[in-house]
C-alpha positions as CSV (number, residue, x, y, z in Angstrom):
1,R,23.5,0.5,39.0
2,V,23.7,-0.4,43.2
3,R,21.9,1.8,45.4
4,K,22.6,3.0,49.0
5,G,21.6,0.4,51.1
6,T,21.8,-2.9,49.0
7,L,23.1,-6.0,50.6
8,I,25.6,-7.5,47.9
9,N,27.5,-10.7,48.2
10,V,31.2,-10.2,47.0
11,S,32.3,-13.1,45.1
12,H,35.6,-11.8,43.5
13,R,38.2,-9.1,44.4
14,A,40.2,-7.3,42.0
15,A,43.6,-5.6,42.1
16,H,42.4,-2.5,40.4
17,G,40.1,-1.5,43.6
18,W,36.9,-2.9,42.2
19,V,34.7,-6.0,43.7
20,Y,32.6,-8.6,41.5
21,A,28.9,-8.6,43.5
22,A,25.6,-10.1,43.3
23,T,22.4,-7.7,45.0
24,V,21.1,-10.4,48.0
25,Q,17.1,-10.5,48.6
26,P,16.9,-10.7,52.7
27,G,14.7,-12.6,54.1
28,G,13.5,-13.9,50.8
29,E,11.8,-10.4,49.6
30,T,10.9,-10.4,45.7
31,G,11.1,-6.6,45.2
32,E,13.7,-6.1,42.7
33,P,15.6,-8.6,40.7
34,V,18.9,-9.8,41.5
35,A,21.7,-8.4,39.5
36,E,25.3,-8.7,39.1
37,G,28.4,-7.1,38.1
38,W,31.7,-5.0,39.4
39,V,31.2,-2.0,41.9
40,P,34.0,-0.2,43.3
41,Q,35.3,-1.6,46.5
42,A,35.2,2.0,48.0
43,V,31.3,2.2,47.7
44,A,30.9,-1.4,49.5
45,K,31.5,-1.2,53.6
46,R,31.9,-5.2,54.8
47,V,29.0,-6.4,57.3
48,S,28.1,-9.7,59.0
49,L,24.5,-10.8,58.3
50,C,22.5,-11.7,61.5
51,R,18.9,-13.2,62.5
52,V,17.7,-11.9,65.5
53,V,17.1,-15.0,68.3
54,V,14.6,-12.9,70.9
55,D,13.0,-10.0,71.0
56,W,15.0,-6.7,72.6
57,P,14.0,-3.5,73.3
58,A,15.4,0.1,72.4
59,E,17.0,1.0,75.8
60,G,17.1,4.6,74.9
61,S,18.6,7.3,72.4
62,G,20.9,5.3,69.6
63,T,19.7,2.0,70.3
64,L,17.8,-0.4,67.9
65,G,14.4,-2.1,69.1
66,L,14.5,-6.1,67.3
67,L,11.8,-8.7,66.9
68,K,13.1,-12.2,66.8
69,G,13.1,-13.2,63.0
70,D,14.6,-9.7,62.1
71,L,17.8,-9.5,59.8
72,I,20.6,-7.1,60.6
73,A,23.7,-6.1,58.8
74,V,26.4,-5.6,61.5
75,S,29.2,-3.2,60.5
76,K,30.6,-2.3,63.8
77,E,31.8,-4.2,67.3
78,A,32.1,-2.5,70.3
79,E,33.5,-3.6,73.8
80,R,31.3,-5.2,76.4
81,G,29.3,-6.7,74.2
82,W,27.6,-4.2,71.7
83,V,27.6,-3.9,67.9
84,Y,26.1,-1.4,65.8
85,G,23.7,-2.5,62.7
86,E,21.0,-2.0,60.7
87,R,17.7,-3.7,60.0
88,I,17.5,-4.6,56.6
89,S,14.4,-7.3,56.9
90,P,11.3,-6.4,57.4
91,R,11.4,-3.0,56.6
92,R,9.3,-1.0,59.2
93,P,9.0,2.7,58.1
94,D,7.9,3.7,61.5
95,V,10.8,3.0,63.3
96,P,14.4,3.8,63.6
97,T,16.3,1.2,61.0
98,D,19.9,1.3,62.7
99,G,21.3,1.8,66.1
100,W,23.3,0.1,68.9
101,L,22.5,-3.6,70.1
102,P,23.6,-6.3,72.7
103,K,25.4,-8.8,70.5
104,K,23.9,-11.7,72.3
105,V,20.5,-11.4,70.9
106,L,22.1,-12.0,67.6
107,E,23.1,-15.4,65.8
108,Y,25.7,-14.9,63.0
109,I,24.6,-16.1,59.6
110,L,27.6,-14.6,57.4
111,M,30.5,-13.4,58.6
């Protein structure tokens, strides 16, 4: 069972619309054991995994404030150097987890 928001690494795509994937523990978190198996491709969203290289404060509603070392899953790229992403590690329940941010503060780890 894969929950919404779980980061997975897809290793095989089948013609029947399913993918074989394993869960990923971002930043070395050890909250849940790694699991693997077949999941419907329709429930998986393609993202690029990035690390924040410099602190960046949110610039208003819809933007995501970041701290150096945060792990971000980028799902959209816009013009003029902005991307839409979700903080996946560390989890901070008191601050927004997703929003727009400048691409220049990111180092791409997996694309």
